[in-house]
C-alpha positions as CSV (number, residue, x, y, z in Angstrom):
1,M,0.0,0.0,0.0
2,A,1.3,3.4,-0.9
3,A,2.0,5.8,1.9
4,A,-0.5,8.5,2.5
5,E,0.5,11.9,1.1
6,P,1.1,14.6,3.7
7,H,-1.8,17.0,4.1
8,L,-1.2,20.4,2.6
9,M,-2.7,23.2,4.6
10,D,-4.9,25.8,3.0
11,P,-4.3,29.5,3.9
12,S,-6.8,29.4,6.7
13,E,-5.2,26.4,8.3
14,Y,-1.7,27.8,7.8
15,I,-2.6,31.0,9.7
16,S,-4.4,29.1,12.4
17,H,-1.5,26.8,12.8
18,H,1.0,29.6,13.3
19,L,-1.3,31.5,15.7
20,T,-1.7,28.5,18.0
21,N,0.6,28.3,21.1
22,F,2.4,25.2,22.3
23,A,0.4,24.9,25.5
24,S,0.0,22.4,28.3
25,K,-3.5,21.6,27.2
26,H,-6.2,22.9,24.8
27,Q,-7.9,26.0,26.1
28,T,-11.7,25.7,26.2
29,S,-12.7,29.0,27.8
30,I,-11.8,32.6,27.6
31,V,-10.1,32.6,31.0
32,D,-8.4,29.4,32.0
33,F,-5.5,29.7,34.5
34,S,-4.7,26.0,34.2
35,V,-3.3,26.4,30.7
36,W,0.4,27.2,30.3
37,N,1.8,28.5,27.0
38,W,5.2,27.0,27.1
39,D,6.5,28.8,24.1
40,T,5.6,32.2,25.5
41,L,7.3,31.4,28.8
42,F,10.4,30.0,27.1
43,W,11.0,32.9,24.7
44,S,10.2,35.6,27.2
45,V,12.6,34.1,29.8
46,L,15.2,33.7,27.1
47,M,14.9,37.3,26.0
48,G,15.0,38.3,29.7
49,I,18.3,36.5,30.1
50,A,19.5,38.2,26.9
51,T,18.6,41.6,28.3
52,I,20.6,40.9,31.5
53,V,23.6,39.7,29.5
54,I,23.6,42.7,27.2
55,L,23.3,45.2,30.0
56,Y,25.9,43.3,32.1
57,A,28.3,43.3,29.2
58,A,27.8,47.0,28.7
59,A,28.5,47.7,32.3
60,R,31.6,45.5,32.3
61,K,33.0,47.1,29.1
62,A,32.3,50.7,30.1
63,S,35.4,52.8,30.1
64,P,36.1,56.5,30.6
65,G,37.9,56.8,27.3
66,V,36.5,57.0,23.8
67,P,33.5,54.6,23.7
68,G,33.0,52.0,21.1
69,R,29.8,51.6,19.1
70,F,28.2,49.2,21.6
71,Q,29.1,51.4,24.6
72,C,27.9,54.5,22.8
73,A,24.6,53.0,21.9
74,I,24.0,51.8,25.5
75,E,25.0,55.2,26.9
76,M,22.6,57.0,24.6
77,L,19.8,54.6,25.7
78,V,20.6,55.0,29.4
79,E,20.7,58.8,29.0
80,M,17.3,58.8,27.2
81,V,15.7,56.6,29.9
82,E,17.2,58.7,32.7
83,D,15.9,61.9,31.2
84,Q,12.4,60.4,30.9
85,S,12.4,59.0,34.4
86,K,13.6,62.4,35.8
87,A,10.6,64.1,34.1
88,M,8.1,61.5,35.3
89,I,9.3,60.5,38.8
90,H,9.5,63.2,41.5
91,G,11.5,61.2,44.0
92,N,14.1,58.5,44.4
93,R,14.8,56.9,40.9
94,R,17.5,54.5,42.1
95,F,15.3,51.5,41.3
96,I,12.8,52.9,38.8
97,A,15.3,54.2,36.2
98,P,17.1,50.8,35.8
99,L,13.7,49.1,35.8
100,A,12.6,51.3,32.9
101,L,15.8,50.6,31.0
102,T,15.3,46.8,31.6
103,V,11.7,47.0,30.5
104,F,12.6,48.8,27.3
105,V,15.4,46.4,26.2
106,W,13.4,43.3,27.2
107,V,10.2,44.3,25.4
108,A,12.2,45.4,22.3
109,L,14.0,42.1,22.2
110,M,10.7,40.1,22.5
111,N,9.2,42.3,19.8
112,S,12.2,41.8,17.6
113,L,11.6,38.0,17.4
114,D,8.9,38.9,14.9
115,F,11.6,39.5,12.3
116,L,12.5,35.8,12.3
117,P,10.9,33.9,9.3
118,V,7.5,32.6,10.3
119,D,8.3,29.0,9.3
120,L,11.8,29.0,10.9
121,A,10.6,27.5,14.2
122,G,8.9,24.6,12.4
123,R,12.0,24.0,10.3
124,V,14.3,23.9,13.3
125,L,11.9,21.6,15.2
126,G,12.0,19.2,12.2
127,W,15.8,19.3,12.0
128,V,16.2,18.3,15.7
129,G,13.5,15.7,15.5
130,L,10.8,17.4,17.7
131,S,8.3,18.2,15.0
132,G,6.0,15.4,16.2
133,T,6.4,16.3,19.9
134,I,6.0,20.1,19.5
135,D,3.3,20.7,17.0
136,H,3.1,24.5,17.4
137,M,5.6,27.2,18.3
138,R,4.9,30.9,18.6
139,I,8.2,32.7,19.1
140,V,6.8,36.3,19.8
141,P,5.8,36.5,23.4
142,T,4.3,39.9,23.1
143,A,1.9,38.6,20.4
144,D,0.4,36.5,23.1
145,L,-2.1,38.3,25.3
146,N,-1.1,36.1,28.3
147,G,2.5,37.4,28.0
148,T,1.7,41.1,27.7
149,L,-0.9,41.0,30.5
150,G,1.6,39.2,32.7
151,I,4.1,42.1,32.2
152,A,1.3,44.6,32.8
153,L,0.4,42.7,36.0
154,G,3.9,43.2,37.2
155,V,3.6,47.0,36.6
156,F,0.3,46.9,38.5
157,V,2.0,45.3,41.5
158,L,4.7,48.0,41.4
159,M,2.0,50.7,41.3
160,I,0.4,49.4,44.4
161,Y,3.7,49.0,46.1
162,Y,4.8,52.6,45.5
163,N,1.4,53.9,46.5
164,F,1.8,52.3,49.9
165,K,5.5,53.2,50.1
166,I,5.2,56.9,49.2
167,K,1.8,57.7,50.8
168,G,1.7,55.2,53.6
169,A,-1.2,52.8,54.2
170,G,-3.4,55.5,55.7
171,G,-2.6,58.0,53.0
172,F,-3.3,55.6,50.2
173,I,-6.5,54.4,51.6
174,H,-7.6,58.0,52.2
175,E,-6.8,58.8,48.6
176,L,-8.8,55.8,47.4
177,L,-11.9,57.0,49.4
178,S,-11.6,60.7,48.9
179,A,-10.4,61.2,45.3
180,P,-11.7,62.5,43.0
181,F,-15.1,63.7,44.3
182,G,-14.2,64.6,47.9
183,A,-13.9,63.2,51.4
184,H,-17.6,63.1,52.3
185,P,-18.6,59.7,53.6
186,L,-21.4,59.4,51.1
187,L,-18.8,59.7,48.3
188,W,-16.4,57.0,49.7
189,L,-18.0,54.1,47.7
190,P,-18.1,56.0,44.3
191,N,-14.5,57.1,44.8
192,L,-13.4,53.6,45.7
193,L,-15.1,52.0,42.7
194,L,-13.8,54.7,40.3
195,N,-10.2,54.2,41.6
196,I,-10.4,50.4,41.3
197,I,-11.7,50.8,37.8
198,E,-8.8,53.2,37.0
199,F,-6.2,50.7,38.3
200,L,-7.8,47.9,36.3
201,A,-8.1,50.0,33.2
202,K,-4.4,51.0,33.3
203,T,-3.3,47.4,33.7
204,I,-5.5,45.9,31.0
205,S,-4.9,48.7,28.5
206,L,-1.1,48.5,29.0
207,G,-1.1,44.8,28.1
208,M,-3.7,45.1,25.4
209,R,-2.0,47.9,23.6
210,L,1.3,46.0,23.2
211,F,-0.5,42.8,22.3
212,G,-2.7,44.4,19.7
213,N,0.1,46.0,17.8
214,M,2.4,42.9,17.8
215,Y,-0.4,40.5,17.0
216,A,-1.3,42.6,14.0
217,G,2.3,42.7,12.9
218,E,2.6,38.9,13.2
219,L,-0.6,38.4,11.2
220,L,0.6,40.6,8.4
221,F,3.9,38.7,8.2
222,L,1.8,35.5,7.9
223,L,-0.3,37.0,5.1
224,I,2.8,38.1,3.3
225,A,4.4,34.7,3.7
226,L,1.2,33.2,2.1
227,L,2.1,35.1,-1.1
228,G,4.9,32.6,-1.7
229,S,2.4,29.7,-1.5
230,I,0.7,30.6,-4.8
231,W,3.7,29.1,-6.7
232,S,1.6,26.0,-7.2
233,F,-1.2,27.9,-9.0
234,G,0.5,28.5,-12.2
235,A,3.5,30.4,-13.8
236,D,1.8,33.8,-14.0
237,T,0.7,33.9,-10.4
238,S,4.1,32.4,-9.3
239,V,5.9,35.5,-10.6
240,L,3.2,37.7,-9.0
241,G,3.5,35.9,-5.7
242,F,7.3,36.1,-5.7
243,V,7.4,39.8,-6.5
244,G,4.6,40.6,-3.9
245,H,6.3,38.4,-1.3
246,V,9.7,40.1,-1.7
247,I,8.5,43.7,-2.0
248,A,5.7,43.5,0.6
249,G,7.9,41.5,3.0
250,S,10.8,44.0,2.7
251,V,8.7,47.1,3.1
252,W,6.7,45.7,6.0
253,A,9.9,44.5,7.7
254,I,11.5,47.9,7.5
255,F,8.4,49.6,8.8
256,H,8.1,47.0,11.5
257,I,11.5,48.1,12.9
258,L,9.8,51.4,13.9
259,I,6.8,49.6,15.4
260,V,9.0,47.2,17.4
261,L,11.0,50.1,19.0
262,L,8.0,52.4,19.3
263,Q,5.9,49.8,21.2
264,A,8.8,49.1,23.6
265,F,9.3,52.9,24.2
266,I,5.5,53.4,24.7
267,F,5.4,50.5,27.2
268,M,8.4,51.9,29.1
269,M,6.9,55.4,29.1
270,L,3.5,54.2,30.4
271,T,5.3,52.3,33.1
272,L,7.1,55.5,34.2
273,V,3.9,57.5,34.0
274,Y,1.9,55.0,36.2
275,L,4.8,54.8,38.7
276,G,5.1,58.6,38.7
277,Q,1.4,58.9,39.5
278,A,2.0,56.7,42.5
279,H,4.5,59.3,43.7
280,D,1.9,62.2,43.4
281,A,-1.0,62.9,45.7
282,H,-4.4,64.1,44.5
């Protein structure tokens, strides 16, 4: 008996395959905390380690003489972050400024994974013999809502921490009950509800903004990659697909460089803004 031919995915199956995470189990509901997206965890941790290595290497190689290209680039980045943190944070920036620098580099590296060819992960898994064990692999952690909301949740924890640290427990609770409408007891509940909604909105919007932009970029790269699949539909469309694939892929990749860095900068700036608000009293 002849061996069965491998199934060729249509465009819809191709996109669905690449937008599926390598998870501990299939997710059956919108919110399911028992599901672990192993690819998001792996690549985000790997990029976190890369961030530490890059910044550590920059600190080790720093010299008072004429800086090299690497040291000059890191110094410019540090100066930019320091200027922004100085404008946002009215207080001790000893922890917050390095935090903002780490967030920017980490998010930028995770976003930059979107430049890798969309089929590279599958090819590598096939080369090492894991294609049957790992069926899906999404290598852009920031294109997974779980990843971006996880980072935003960390910022939320820092917001609460600095509110307690700067204002004290009594001052923070008083602010929750008295701002923005006033300190009258009848207004305590509306004030508290409004402040809770504000904290939740900041956290969710911080994660959703980064996810939305990176997910859209990932989807466009998949659509551009599909242009190469029309080779099998005839000579005329083969030429059209090749030209469209190369031109559209090149243009979008160049434009996506701006998006990758801009989204990392926006995430860092919003982190500074939210932590700066924790230092200010209403």
